[in-house]
DRENMI-599981 format. One record per residue (C-alpha): residue number from 1; chain; residue in three letters; z, x, y. Coordinates in nm, 4 decimals. Layout:
BEGIN
r seq->NUM | mol->A | type->ALA | c3->Z | c1->X | c2->Y
...
This chain:
BEGIN
r seq->1 | mol->A | type->MET | c3->8.7412 | c1->9.3806 | c2->7.9176
r seq->2 | mol->A | type->SER | c3->8.9028 | c1->9.6250 | c2->8.1550
r seq->3 | mol->A | type->ALA | c3->8.8317 | c1->9.3682 | c2->8.4720
r seq->4 | mol->A | type->ILE | c3->8.9966 | c1->9.0601 | c2->8.2746
r seq->5 | mol->A | type->ILE | c3->9.3057 | c1->9.2723 | c2->8.1960
r seq->6 | mol->A | type->ALA | c3->9.3490 | c1->9.4018 | c2->8.5315
r seq->7 | mol->A | type->LEU | c3->9.3290 | c1->9.0256 | c2->8.6551
r seq->8 | mol->A | type->ILE | c3->9.6072 | c1->8.9405 | c2->8.3847
r seq->9 | mol->A | type->ALA | c3->9.8160 | c1->9.2022 | c2->8.5364
r seq->10 | mol->A | type->GLN | c3->9.7600 | c1->9.0330 | c2->8.8943
r seq->11 | mol->A | type->ALA | c3->9.8556 | c1->8.7180 | c2->8.8060
r seq->12 | mol->A | type->LEU | c3->10.1560 | c1->8.8315 | c2->8.6215
r seq->13 | mol->A | type->HIS | c3->10.2339 | c1->9.0633 | c2->8.9784
r seq->14 | mol->A | type->ILE | c3->10.2275 | c1->8.7713 | c2->9.1468
r seq->15 | mol->A | type->ALA | c3->10.4263 | c1->8.5387 | c2->8.9562
r seq->16 | mol->A | type->LEU | c3->10.6544 | c1->8.8046 | c2->8.9079
r seq->17 | mol->A | type->MET | c3->10.7078 | c1->8.8348 | c2->9.2677
r seq->18 | mol->A | type->LEU | c3->10.7438 | c1->8.4581 | c2->9.3500
r seq->19 | mol->A | type->ALA | c3->10.9801 | c1->8.4447 | c2->9.0603
r seq->20 | mol->A | type->ALA | c3->11.1893 | c1->8.7359 | c2->9.1772
r seq->21 | mol->A | type->ALA | c3->11.2169 | c1->8.6641 | c2->9.5687
r seq->22 | mol->A | type->PRO | c3->11.4908 | c1->8.4178 | c2->9.5680
r seq->23 | mol->A | type->LEU | c3->11.7096 | c1->8.6335 | c2->9.2966
r seq->24 | mol->A | type->LEU | c3->11.6981 | c1->8.8774 | c2->9.5570
r seq->25 | mol->A | type->ILE | c3->11.8363 | c1->8.6921 | c2->9.8154
r seq->26 | mol->A | type->GLY | c3->12.0831 | c1->8.5845 | c2->9.5720
r seq->27 | mol->A | type->LEU | c3->12.1681 | c1->8.9179 | c2->9.4465
r seq->28 | mol->A | type->ILE | c3->12.2162 | c1->9.0700 | c2->9.8261
r seq->29 | mol->A | type->ARG | c3->12.4532 | c1->8.7679 | c2->9.9196
r seq->30 | mol->A | type->ARG | c3->12.6518 | c1->8.7966 | c2->9.5953
r seq->31 | mol->A | type->VAL | c3->12.7036 | c1->9.2281 | c2->9.6334
r seq->32 | mol->A | type->LYS | c3->12.8143 | c1->9.1539 | c2->10.0091
r seq->33 | mol->A | type->SER | c3->13.0808 | c1->8.8869 | c2->9.9084
r seq->34 | mol->A | type->ARG | c3->13.2086 | c1->9.1016 | c2->9.6464
r seq->35 | mol->A | type->LEU | c3->13.2328 | c1->9.3968 | c2->9.9166
r seq->36 | mol->A | type->LEU | c3->13.4025 | c1->9.1391 | c2->10.1320
r seq->37 | mol->A | type->GLY | c3->13.6723 | c1->9.0369 | c2->9.8682
r seq->38 | mol->A | type->ARG | c3->13.5328 | c1->8.6943 | c2->9.8101
r seq->39 | mol->A | type->THR | c3->13.3704 | c1->8.5897 | c2->9.4277
r seq->40 | mol->A | type->GLY | c3->13.0908 | c1->8.4581 | c2->9.6455
r seq->41 | mol->A | type->PRO | c3->12.7911 | c1->8.2075 | c2->9.5225
r seq->42 | mol->A | type->SER | c3->12.5741 | c1->8.2445 | c2->9.2062
r seq->43 | mol->A | type->PRO | c3->12.2807 | c1->8.4763 | c2->9.2561
r seq->44 | mol->A | type->LEU | c3->12.1205 | c1->8.1394 | c2->9.1123
r seq->45 | mol->A | type->GLN | c3->12.2174 | c1->7.9846 | c2->9.4380
r seq->46 | mol->A | type->PRO | c3->11.8563 | c1->8.0191 | c2->9.6344
r seq->47 | mol->A | type->TYR | c3->11.6736 | c1->7.8447 | c2->9.3739
r seq->48 | mol->A | type->ARG | c3->11.9547 | c1->7.5333 | c2->9.3903
r seq->49 | mol->A | type->ASP | c3->11.8981 | c1->7.5397 | c2->9.7747
r seq->50 | mol->A | type->LEU | c3->11.4908 | c1->7.5619 | c2->9.7315
r seq->51 | mol->A | type->GLN | c3->11.5118 | c1->7.2745 | c2->9.4688
r seq->52 | mol->A | type->ARG | c3->11.7272 | c1->7.0556 | c2->9.7089
r seq->53 | mol->A | type->LEU | c3->11.5366 | c1->7.1374 | c2->9.9885
r seq->54 | mol->A | type->LEU | c3->11.2229 | c1->6.9940 | c2->9.8290
r seq->55 | mol->A | type->ARG | c3->11.4082 | c1->6.6594 | c2->9.7241
r seq->56 | mol->A | type->LYS | c3->11.4161 | c1->6.5665 | c2->10.0824
r seq->57 | mol->A | type->GLN | c3->11.2395 | c1->6.3782 | c2->10.3494
r seq->58 | mol->A | type->PRO | c3->11.0975 | c1->6.6327 | c2->10.6234
r seq->59 | mol->A | type->VAL | c3->11.1831 | c1->6.4901 | c2->10.9805
r seq->60 | mol->A | type->LEU | c3->10.9540 | c1->6.5907 | c2->11.2923
r seq->61 | mol->A | type->ALA | c3->11.0148 | c1->6.6077 | c2->11.6359
r seq->62 | mol->A | type->GLY | c3->10.7797 | c1->6.2896 | c2->11.7932
r seq->63 | mol->A | type->ASN | c3->10.6300 | c1->6.5312 | c2->12.0146
r seq->64 | mol->A | type->ALA | c3->10.5662 | c1->6.8040 | c2->11.7526
r seq->65 | mol->A | type->SER | c3->10.1879 | c1->6.8977 | c2->11.7145
r seq->66 | mol->A | type->TRP | c3->9.9805 | c1->6.9628 | c2->11.3608
r seq->67 | mol->A | type->LEU | c3->10.0615 | c1->7.3121 | c2->11.4367
r seq->68 | mol->A | type->PHE | c3->10.4342 | c1->7.2443 | c2->11.3927
r seq->69 | mol->A | type->ALA | c3->10.3694 | c1->7.0518 | c2->11.0763
r seq->70 | mol->A | type->ALA | c3->10.1128 | c1->7.3034 | c2->10.9285
r seq->71 | mol->A | type->ALA | c3->10.3248 | c1->7.6348 | c2->11.0533
r seq->72 | mol->A | type->PRO | c3->10.5516 | c1->7.6614 | c2->10.7332
r seq->73 | mol->A | type->ALA | c3->10.2510 | c1->7.6699 | c2->10.4550
r seq->74 | mol->A | type->VAL | c3->10.0262 | c1->7.9049 | c2->10.6573
r seq->75 | mol->A | type->SER | c3->10.3145 | c1->8.1457 | c2->10.7043
r seq->76 | mol->A | type->PHE | c3->10.3966 | c1->8.1395 | c2->10.3912
r seq->77 | mol->A | type->ALA | c3->10.0354 | c1->8.1658 | c2->10.2372
r seq->78 | mol->A | type->ALA | c3->9.9898 | c1->8.4677 | c2->10.4355
r seq->79 | mol->A | type->THR | c3->10.3136 | c1->8.6573 | c2->10.2976
r seq->80 | mol->A | type->LEU | c3->10.2066 | c1->8.5265 | c2->9.9428
r seq->81 | mol->A | type->CYS | c3->9.8292 | c1->8.7273 | c2->10.0163
r seq->82 | mol->A | type->ALA | c3->10.0635 | c1->9.0225 | c2->10.1622
r seq->83 | mol->A | type->ALA | c3->10.2559 | c1->9.0057 | c2->9.8476
r seq->84 | mol->A | type->ALA | c3->9.9789 | c1->9.0348 | c2->9.6182
r seq->85 | mol->A | type->LEU | c3->9.8234 | c1->9.3414 | c2->9.7804
r seq->86 | mol->A | type->VAL | c3->10.1607 | c1->9.5269 | c2->9.7195
r seq->87 | mol->A | type->PRO | c3->10.1466 | c1->9.6710 | c2->9.3264
r seq->88 | mol->A | type->SER | c3->10.4844 | c1->9.6092 | c2->9.1766
r seq->89 | mol->A | type->PHE | c3->10.4745 | c1->9.7453 | c2->8.8024
r seq->90 | mol->A | type->ALA | c3->10.0818 | c1->9.8529 | c2->8.7681
r seq->91 | mol->A | type->LEU | c3->9.8309 | c1->10.0047 | c2->9.0068
r seq->92 | mol->A | type->GLY | c3->9.4488 | c1->9.9299 | c2->8.9764
r seq->93 | mol->A | type->MET | c3->9.5049 | c1->9.5713 | c2->8.9899
r seq->94 | mol->A | type->THR | c3->9.2129 | c1->9.3101 | c2->9.0977
r seq->95 | mol->A | type->THR | c3->9.3313 | c1->9.3210 | c2->9.4381
r seq->96 | mol->A | type->ALA | c3->9.3336 | c1->9.7041 | c2->9.4622
r seq->97 | mol->A | type->PRO | c3->9.0253 | c1->9.7588 | c2->9.6649
r seq->98 | mol->A | type->LEU | c3->9.1568 | c1->9.4806 | c2->9.9382
r seq->99 | mol->A | type->SER | c3->9.5124 | c1->9.6471 | c2->9.9259
r seq->100 | mol->A | type->ASP | c3->9.4952 | c1->9.8337 | c2->10.2770
r seq->101 | mol->A | type->LEU | c3->9.7936 | c1->9.8899 | c2->10.4958
r seq->102 | mol->A | type->ILE | c3->9.6190 | c1->9.7427 | c2->10.7873
r seq->103 | mol->A | type->VAL | c3->9.5476 | c1->9.4355 | c2->10.6128
r seq->104 | mol->A | type->ILE | c3->9.8634 | c1->9.4122 | c2->10.4595
r seq->105 | mol->A | type->ALA | c3->10.0456 | c1->9.4404 | c2->10.8383
r seq->106 | mol->A | type->GLY | c3->9.7827 | c1->9.1809 | c2->10.9843
r seq->107 | mol->A | type->LEU | c3->9.9088 | c1->8.9288 | c2->10.7196
r seq->108 | mol->A | type->LEU | c3->10.2823 | c1->8.9603 | c2->10.8255
r seq->109 | mol->A | type->THR | c3->10.1806 | c1->8.9653 | c2->11.1831
r seq->110 | mol->A | type->LEU | c3->9.9949 | c1->8.6126 | c2->11.1110
r seq->111 | mol->A | type->SER | c3->10.2924 | c1->8.4804 | c2->10.9432
r seq->112 | mol->A | type->ARG | c3->10.5156 | c1->8.5880 | c2->11.2331
r seq->113 | mol->A | type->VAL | c3->10.2693 | c1->8.4495 | c2->11.5248
r seq->114 | mol->A | type->VAL | c3->10.2304 | c1->8.1504 | c2->11.3544
r seq->115 | mol->A | type->LEU | c3->10.6226 | c1->8.0874 | c2->11.3274
r seq->116 | mol->A | type->ALA | c3->10.6707 | c1->8.1842 | c2->11.6852
r seq->117 | mol->A | type->LEU | c3->10.3799 | c1->7.9524 | c2->11.8016
r seq->118 | mol->A | type->ALA | c3->10.5435 | c1->7.6476 | c2->11.5713
r seq->119 | mol->A | type->GLY | c3->10.8922 | c1->7.7580 | c2->11.7494
r seq->120 | mol->A | type->MET | c3->10.7717 | c1->7.6806 | c2->12.1416
r seq->121 | mol->A | type->ASP | c3->10.5627 | c1->7.3809 | c2->12.0223
r seq->122 | mol->A | type->ILE | c3->10.8140 | c1->7.1274 | c2->12.0684
r seq->123 | mol->A | type->GLY | c3->10.9808 | c1->7.2912 | c2->12.3783
r seq->124 | mol->A | type->THR | c3->11.3305 | c1->7.3254 | c2->12.2860
r seq->125 | mol->A | type->ALA | c3->11.5545 | c1->7.6150 | c2->12.4087
r seq->126 | mol->A | type->PHE | c3->11.6282 | c1->7.7563 | c2->12.0840
r seq->127 | mol->A | type->GLY | c3->11.2858 | c1->7.7485 | c2->12.0081
r seq->128 | mol->A | type->GLY | c3->11.1527 | c1->7.9356 | c2->12.2692
r seq->129 | mol->A | type->ILE | c3->11.4343 | c1->8.1788 | c2->12.2684
r seq->130 | mol->A | type->GLY | c3->11.3495 | c1->8.2714 | c2->11.9313
r seq->131 | mol->A | type->ALA | c3->11.0096 | c1->8.3509 | c2->11.9783
r seq->132 | mol->A | type->SER | c3->11.0551 | c1->8.5344 | c2->12.2908
r seq->133 | mol->A | type->ARG | c3->11.2935 | c1->8.7881 | c2->12.0897
r seq->134 | mol->A | type->GLU | c3->11.0759 | c1->8.7780 | c2->11.8121
r seq->135 | mol->A | type->MET | c3->10.7673 | c1->8.8936 | c2->11.9563
r seq->136 | mol->A | type->THR | c3->10.9443 | c1->9.1153 | c2->12.1977
r seq->137 | mol->A | type->PHE | c3->11.0933 | c1->9.3326 | c2->11.8882
r seq->138 | mol->A | type->ALA | c3->10.7309 | c1->9.3156 | c2->11.7370
r seq->139 | mol->A | type->VAL | c3->10.6012 | c1->9.4881 | c2->12.0309
r seq->140 | mol->A | type->PHE | c3->10.8161 | c1->9.8107 | c2->11.9024
r seq->141 | mol->A | type->ALA | c3->10.7977 | c1->9.7538 | c2->11.5663
r seq->142 | mol->A | type->GLU | c3->10.4326 | c1->9.7007 | c2->11.5088
r seq->143 | mol->A | type->PRO | c3->10.3143 | c1->10.0261 | c2->11.6905
r seq->144 | mol->A | type->ALA | c3->10.6016 | c1->10.2389 | c2->11.4793
r seq->145 | mol->A | type->LEU | c3->10.4402 | c1->10.0736 | c2->11.1737
r seq->146 | mol->A | type->LEU | c3->10.0806 | c1->10.2096 | c2->11.2745
r seq->147 | mol->A | type->LEU | c3->10.2160 | c1->10.5302 | c2->11.2995
r seq->148 | mol->A | type->VAL | c3->10.3665 | c1->10.5453 | c2->10.9616
r seq->149 | mol->A | type->ILE | c3->10.0228 | c1->10.4240 | c2->10.8252
r seq->150 | mol->A | type->PHE | c3->9.8474 | c1->10.6817 | c2->11.0287
r seq->151 | mol->A | type->THR | c3->10.0424 | c1->10.9546 | c2->10.8831
r seq->152 | mol->A | type->LEU | c3->10.0070 | c1->10.8610 | c2->10.5258
r seq->153 | mol->A | type->ALA | c3->9.6116 | c1->10.7753 | c2->10.5812
r seq->154 | mol->A | type->LEU | c3->9.5925 | c1->11.1354 | c2->10.7011
r seq->155 | mol->A | type->LEU | c3->9.7714 | c1->11.2668 | c2->10.3908
r seq->156 | mol->A | type->ALA | c3->9.6136 | c1->11.0637 | c2->10.1502
r seq->157 | mol->A | type->GLY | c3->9.2584 | c1->11.0019 | c2->10.3194
r seq->158 | mol->A | type->SER | c3->9.2858 | c1->10.6590 | c2->10.2945
r seq->159 | mol->A | type->THR | c3->9.4868 | c1->10.3615 | c2->10.4048
r seq->160 | mol->A | type->ASN | c3->9.4333 | c1->10.1786 | c2->10.0684
r seq->161 | mol->A | type->LEU | c3->9.7805 | c1->10.1154 | c2->9.9584
r seq->162 | mol->A | type->ASP | c3->9.6802 | c1->10.1913 | c2->9.5867
r seq->163 | mol->A | type->ALA | c3->9.5137 | c1->10.5314 | c2->9.6718
r seq->164 | mol->A | type->ILE | c3->9.7976 | c1->10.6282 | c2->9.8364
r seq->165 | mol->A | type->ALA | c3->10.0489 | c1->10.5476 | c2->9.5764
r seq->166 | mol->A | type->THR | c3->9.8096 | c1->10.7135 | c2->9.3389
r seq->167 | mol->A | type->LEU | c3->9.8242 | c1->11.0251 | c2->9.5006
r seq->168 | mol->A | type->LEU | c3->10.1985 | c1->11.0153 | c2->9.5642
r seq->169 | mol->A | type->ARG | c3->10.3059 | c1->10.9114 | c2->9.2027
r seq->170 | mol->A | type->GLU | c3->10.0879 | c1->11.2820 | c2->9.1042
r seq->171 | mol->A | type->GLY | c3->10.3016 | c1->11.4963 | c2->9.3124
r seq->172 | mol->A | type->SER | c3->10.0177 | c1->11.6703 | c2->9.4355
r seq->173 | mol->A | type->LEU | c3->10.1462 | c1->11.6644 | c2->9.7974
r seq->174 | mol->A | type->GLY | c3->10.4949 | c1->11.7712 | c2->9.7283
r seq->175 | mol->A | type->LEU | c3->10.8073 | c1->11.7331 | c2->9.9220
r seq->176 | mol->A | type->ARG | c3->10.6765 | c1->11.7048 | c2->10.3180
r seq->177 | mol->A | type->VAL | c3->10.9219 | c1->11.6300 | c2->10.6191
r seq->178 | mol->A | type->SER | c3->10.5921 | c1->11.3846 | c2->10.7563
r seq->179 | mol->A | type->LEU | c3->10.6999 | c1->11.1867 | c2->10.4128
r seq->180 | mol->A | type->GLY | c3->11.0934 | c1->11.1740 | c2->10.4962
r seq->181 | mol->A | type->LEU | c3->11.0903 | c1->11.0868 | c2->10.8608
r seq->182 | mol->A | type->SER | c3->10.8050 | c1->10.8401 | c2->10.7684
r seq->183 | mol->A | type->MET | c3->11.0391 | c1->10.6708 | c2->10.5070
r seq->184 | mol->A | type->VAL | c3->11.3391 | c1->10.6238 | c2->10.7764
r seq->185 | mol->A | type->ALA | c3->11.0775 | c1->10.4907 | c2->11.0259
r seq->186 | mol->A | type->VAL | c3->10.9862 | c1->10.2151 | c2->10.7871
r seq->187 | mol->A | type->VAL | c3->11.3120 | c1->10.1303 | c2->10.6390
r seq->188 | mol->A | type->THR | c3->11.4037 | c1->10.0618 | c2->10.9989
r seq->189 | mol->A | type->ILE | c3->11.0858 | c1->9.8119 | c2->11.0814
r seq->190 | mol->A | type->ALA | c3->11.2044 | c1->9.6663 | c2->10.7726
r seq->191 | mol->A | type->ILE | c3->11.5012 | c1->9.5726 | c2->10.8739
r seq->192 | mol->A | type->ALA | c3->11.3953 | c1->9.4382 | c2->11.1794
r seq->193 | mol->A | type->GLU | c3->11.0634 | c1->9.2548 | c2->11.0322
r seq->194 | mol->A | type->ASN | c3->11.3334 | c1->9.0662 | c2->10.8049
r seq->195 | mol->A | type->GLY | c3->11.5982 | c1->8.9807 | c2->11.0696
r seq->196 | mol->A | type->ARG | c3->11.8698 | c1->9.1486 | c2->10.8954
r seq->197 | mol->A | type->ILE | c3->12.1984 | c1->9.3417 | c2->11.0191
r seq->198 | mol->A | type->PRO | c3->12.2018 | c1->9.4670 | c2->11.2673
r seq->199 | mol->A | type->VAL | c3->11.8984 | c1->9.3709 | c2->11.4643
r seq->200 | mol->A | type->ASP | c3->11.9707 | c1->8.9871 | c2->11.3383
r seq->201 | mol->A | type->ASN | c3->12.2162 | c1->8.8016 | c2->11.1083
r seq->202 | mol->A | type->PRO | c3->12.0394 | c1->8.5563 | c2->10.8750
r seq->203 | mol->A | type->ALA | c3->12.3562 | c1->8.3320 | c2->10.8550
r seq->204 | mol->A | type->THR | c3->12.4687 | c1->8.2759 | c2->11.1699
r seq->205 | mol->A | type->HIS | c3->12.3389 | c1->7.9869 | c2->11.4285
r seq->206 | mol->A | type->LEU | c3->12.4947 | c1->8.1448 | c2->11.7208
r seq->207 | mol->A | type->GLU | c3->12.2921 | c1->8.0756 | c2->12.0479
r seq->208 | mol->A | type->LEU | c3->12.3208 | c1->8.4133 | c2->12.1629
r seq->209 | mol->A | type->THR | c3->12.2528 | c1->8.6099 | c2->11.8539
r seq->210 | mol->A | type->MET | c3->11.9945 | c1->8.4274 | c2->11.6309
r seq->211 | mol->A | type->VAL | c3->11.6284 | c1->8.4943 | c2->11.6248
r seq->212 | mol->A | type->HIS | c3->11.4636 | c1->8.3727 | c2->11.3449
r seq->213 | mol->A | type->GLU | c3->11.7051 | c1->8.1190 | c2->11.2658
r seq->214 | mol->A | type->ALA | c3->11.6328 | c1->7.9816 | c2->11.6381
r seq->215 | mol->A | type->MET | c3->11.2402 | c1->7.9753 | c2->11.5719
r seq->216 | mol->A | type->VAL | c3->11.2792 | c1->7.7505 | c2->11.2679
r seq->217 | mol->A | type->LEU | c3->11.5996 | c1->7.5446 | c2->11.3655
r seq->218 | mol->A | type->GLU | c3->11.4062 | c1->7.2070 | c2->11.3739
r seq->219 | mol->A | type->TYR | c3->11.2770 | c1->7.2359 | c2->11.0580
r seq->220 | mol->A | type->SER | c3->11.3840 | c1->7.0396 | c2->10.7537
r seq->221 | mol->A | type->ALA | c3->11.3322 | c1->6.9637 | c2->10.3935
r seq->222 | mol->A | type->ARG | c3->10.9956 | c1->7.1083 | c2->10.2325
r seq->223 | mol->A | type->HIS | c3->10.9047 | c1->7.2876 | c2->10.5607
r seq->224 | mol->A | type->LEU | c3->11.2271 | c1->7.4562 | c2->10.5684
r seq->225 | mol->A | type->ALA | c3->11.2022 | c1->7.5296 | c2->10.1845
r seq->226 | mol->A | type->LEU | c3->10.8613 | c1->7.7135 | c2->10.2311
r seq->227 | mol->A | type->ILE | c3->11.0106 | c1->7.8959 | c2->10.5185
r seq->228 | mol->A | type->GLU | c3->11.3058 | c1->8.0038 | c2->10.3626
r seq->229 | mol->A | type->TYR | c3->11.1130 | c1->8.0900 | c2->10.0778
r seq->230 | mol->A | type->GLY | c3->10.8939 | c1->8.3129 | c2->10.2973
r seq->231 | mol->A | type->VAL | c3->11.1587 | c1->8.4799 | c2->10.4059
r seq->232 | mol->A | type->ALA | c3->11.2864 | c1->8.5886 | c2->10.0612
r seq->233 | mol->A | type->LEU | c3->10.9261 | c1->8.6951 | c2->9.9415
r seq->234 | mol->A | type->ARG | c3->10.8773 | c1->8.8990 | c2->10.2806
r seq->235 | mol->A | type->LEU | c3->11.1899 | c1->9.1143 | c2->10.1964
r seq->236 | mol->A | type->LEU | c3->11.0974 | c1->9.1869 | c2->9.8488
r seq->237 | mol->A | type->LEU | c3->10.7662 | c1->9.2356 | c2->9.9696
r seq->238 | mol->A | type->TRP | c3->10.9504 | c1->9.5127 | c2->10.2086
r seq->239 | mol->A | type->LEU | c3->11.1519 | c1->9.6281 | c2->9.9371
r seq->240 | mol->A | type->THR | c3->10.8539 | c1->9.6907 | c2->9.7192
r seq->241 | mol->A | type->LEU | c3->10.6346 | c1->9.8515 | c2->9.9813
r seq->242 | mol->A | type->ILE | c3->10.9438 | c1->10.0918 | c2->10.0181
r seq->243 | mol->A | type->GLY | c3->10.9350 | c1->10.1517 | c2->9.6045
r seq->244 | mol->A | type->THR | c3->10.5817 | c1->10.1886 | c2->9.5789
r seq->245 | mol->A | type->VAL | c3->10.5040 | c1->10.4368 | c2->9.8687
r seq->246 | mol->A | type->PHE | c3->10.7787 | c1->10.6619 | c2->9.8463
r seq->247 | mol->A | type->VAL | c3->10.9097 | c1->10.6508 | c2->9.4794
r seq->248 | mol->A | type->PRO | c3->10.6013 | c1->10.5603 | c2->9.3059
r seq->249 | mol->A | type->PHE | c3->10.7063 | c1->10.6585 | c2->8.9704
r seq->250 | mol->A | type->GLY | c3->10.7229 | c1->10.4673 | c2->8.6647
r seq->251 | mol->A | type->MET | c3->10.4228 | c1->10.2521 | c2->8.7495
r seq->252 | mol->A | type->GLY | c3->10.1559 | c1->10.2018 | c2->8.4988
r seq->253 | mol->A | type->ASP | c3->9.7818 | c1->10.1349 | c2->8.5277
r seq->254 | mol->A | type->ALA | c3->9.6632 | c1->9.7801 | c2->8.5201
r seq->255 | mol->A | type->ALA | c3->9.3754 | c1->9.8593 | c2->8.3156
r seq->256 | mol->A | type->GLY | c3->9.5877 | c1->10.0571 | c2->8.0472
r seq->257 | mol->A | type->PHE | c3->9.7821 | c1->9.9627 | c2->7.7638
r seq->258 | mol->A | type->PRO | c3->9.9761 | c1->9.6531 | c2->7.8485
r seq->259 | mol->A | type->PRO | c3->10.3049 | c1->9.6949 | c2->7.6573
r seq->260 | mol->A | type->LEU | c3->10.3337 | c1->9.9584 | c2->7.8904
r seq->261 | mol->A | type->TRP | c3->10.3853 | c1->9.7080 | c2->8.2093
r seq->262 | mol->A | type->ILE | c3->10.7216 | c1->9.6358 | c2->8.0415
r seq->263 | mol->A | type->THR | c3->10.8588 | c1->9.9912 | c2->8.1427
r seq->264 | mol->A | type->GLY | c3->10.6448 | c1->9.9471 | c2->8.5061
r seq->265 | mol->A | type->ALA | c3->10.8152 | c1->9.6484 | c2->8.5712
r seq->266 | mol->A | type->LEU | c3->11.1626 | c1->9.7649 | c2->8.4436
r seq->267 | mol->A | type->ALA | c3->11.1236 | c1->10.0628 | c2->8.6903
r seq->268 | mol->A | type->TRP | c3->11.0187 | c1->9.7958 | c2->8.9778
r seq->269 | mol->A | type->ALA | c3->11.2838 | c1->9.6404 | c2->8.9447
r seq->270 | mol->A | type->ALA | c3->11.5523 | c1->9.9132 | c2->8.9304
r seq->271 | mol->A | type->LYS | c3->11.4136 | c1->10.0548 | c2->9.2606
r seq->272 | mol->A | type->VAL | c3->11.4271 | c1->9.7132 | c2->9.4459
r seq->273 | mol->A | type->GLY | c3->11.7686 | c1->9.6289 | c2->9.2727
r seq->274 | mol->A | type->VAL | c3->11.8982 | c1->9.9730 | c2->9.4098
r seq->275 | mol->A | type->LEU | c3->11.7331 | c1->9.9053 | c2->9.7439
r seq->276 | mol->A | type->ALA | c3->11.9040 | c1->9.5753 | c2->9.7354
r seq->277 | mol->A | type->VAL | c3->12.2429 | c1->9.6429 | c2->9.6864
r seq->278 | mol->A | type->GLY | c3->12.2285 | c1->9.9673 | c2->9.9162
r seq->279 | mol->A | type->LEU | c3->12.1036 | c1->9.6853 | c2->10.1787
r seq->280 | mol->A | type->ALA | c3->12.4135 | c1->9.4770 | c2->10.0992
r seq->281 | mol->A | type->VAL | c3->12.6091 | c1->9.7727 | c2->10.1672
r seq->282 | mol->A | type->PHE | c3->12.4851 | c1->9.8626 | c2->10.4961
r seq->283 | mol->A | type->GLU | c3->12.5419 | c1->9.5401 | c2->10.6209
r seq->284 | mol->A | type->SER | c3->12.8975 | c1->9.5169 | c2->10.5050
r seq->285 | mol->A | type->SER | c3->12.9620 | c1->9.8206 | c2->10.6670
r seq->286 | mol->A | type->ILE | c3->12.7781 | c1->9.8033 | c2->11.0147
r seq->287 | mol->A | type->ALA | c3->12.8055 | c1->9.5451 | c2->11.2739
r seq->288 | mol->A | type->LYS | c3->12.5278 | c1->9.3702 | c2->11.4403
r seq->289 | mol->A | type->MET | c3->12.4465 | c1->9.4859 | c2->11.7678
r seq->290 | mol->A | type->ARG | c3->12.3366 | c1->9.3421 | c2->12.1217
r seq->291 | mol->A | type->VAL | c3->12.0198 | c1->9.1855 | c2->12.1782
r seq->292 | mol->A | type->PHE | c3->11.9173 | c1->9.4162 | c2->12.4245
r seq->293 | mol->A | type->ARG | c3->11.9704 | c1->9.6831 | c2->12.1850
r seq->294 | mol->A | type->VAL | c3->11.7571 | c1->9.6021 | c2->11.9180
r seq->295 | mol->A | type->PRO | c3->11.4421 | c1->9.7761 | c2->12.1295
r seq->296 | mol->A | type->GLU | c3->11.6375 | c1->10.1152 | c2->12.1233
r seq->297 | mol->A | type->PHE | c3->11.7124 | c1->10.0769 | c2->11.7667
r seq->298 | mol->A | type->LEU | c3->11.3379 | c1->10.0377 | c2->11.6971
r seq->299 | mol->A | type->GLY | c3->11.2263 | c1->10.3067 | c2->11.9211
r seq->300 | mol->A | type->ILE | c3->11.3876 | c1->10.5189 | c2->11.6639
r seq->301 | mol->A | type->ALA | c3->11.1515 | c1->10.4168 | c2->11.4117
r seq->302 | mol->A | type->LEU | c3->10.8321 | c1->10.5078 | c2->11.6820
r seq->303 | mol->A | type->LEU | c3->11.0084 | c1->10.8404 | c2->11.7940
r seq->304 | mol->A | type->LEU | c3->11.0555 | c1->10.9471 | c2->11.4009
r seq->305 | mol->A | type->GLY | c3->10.6674 | c1->10.8055 | c2->11.3257
r seq->306 | mol->A | type->LEU | c3->10.5287 | c1->10.9917 | c2->11.6228
r seq->307 | mol->A | type->LEU | c3->10.7267 | c1->11.3083 | c2->11.4825
r seq->308 | mol->A | type->ALA | c3->10.5944 | c1->11.2301 | c2->11.1703
r seq->309 | mol->A | type->VAL | c3->10.2426 | c1->11.2698 | c2->11.2903
r seq->310 | mol->A | type->ILE | c3->10.3175 | c1->11.5690 | c2->11.4622
r seq->311 | mol->A | type->PHE | c3->10.4639 | c1->11.7407 | c2->11.1781
r seq->312 | mol->A | type->LEU | c3->10.1598 | c1->11.6598 | c2->10.9553
r seq->313 | mol->A | type->PHE | c3->9.9459 | c1->11.7866 | c2->11.2261
r seq->314 | mol->A | type->VAL | c3->10.1137 | c1->12.1050 | c2->11.2570
r seq->315 | mol->A | type->SER | c3->10.1586 | c1->12.1811 | c2->10.9106
r seq->316 | mol->A | type->GLN | c3->9.7572 | c1->12.0784 | c2->10.8815
r seq->317 | mol->A | type->GLY | c3->9.6855 | c1->12.3485 | c2->11.1508
r seq->318 | mol->A | type->PHE | c3->9.9059 | c1->12.6123 | c2->10.9692
r seq->319 | mol->A | type->ALA | c3->9.7442 | c1->12.5550 | c2->10.6109
């Protein structure tokens, strides 16, 4: 019986992530517009944009291969699989044994690599520029993420996200400098992974500044809808991951009393909402940096991840 309840919780989690992803983008856009003194679009506008794109007929370049046509679906599927492994309102769901941080990082890397290959597939200058910049940023972001995973694994004795969140929810580890450094590093990585300001500006199409938009500039209709949906889902995944690892309070148990899931869902919505508003305020108060400064920005995350590992080793050595 508990296995069936956990499976129902898993299905609800996936449905919740899919339903809330466009709303998250709409909320961030609305808050940024209000901060700039404008009314801004409705938070539901991303749903209308996706519906409009799905009604259109896609146009493909004459020299596009099967990879170009399949990349949006593969990228979205990889992101959805990763989102299914990051718990939102409850722990112990069906995919909990597979919810490994290394697996999640690998799925997100697969999503990025597929789009980078598709950007270079038809040989346009924009696609090549965007793919080159995307993979260059990944060279700095992925080692920093691995250091954070290593720190969490040393603390919890496992890279399983459910096990880490359960241990942190119990509060047995207390407040640690390594956790604080890891949190700042993860926030920095999340900004870069999602192409947000100051690393990239998702609202621009300027040749000298765009990164992600350059890779997908040749897509249209349902292909572009899948890519935009995947971008929203990836951002929600990262915000959920930050809340699950560093603020795991309020989460229930998937095999427990189902009505308690409502409390977990409300806590998850509050955490994601606070992070989304914080992201909007941060983006409205800072300018986009030059492309050549991004490695320095990600170098901070790499340094913080390394310091987190060092401080953890030192503290365990004295314990």
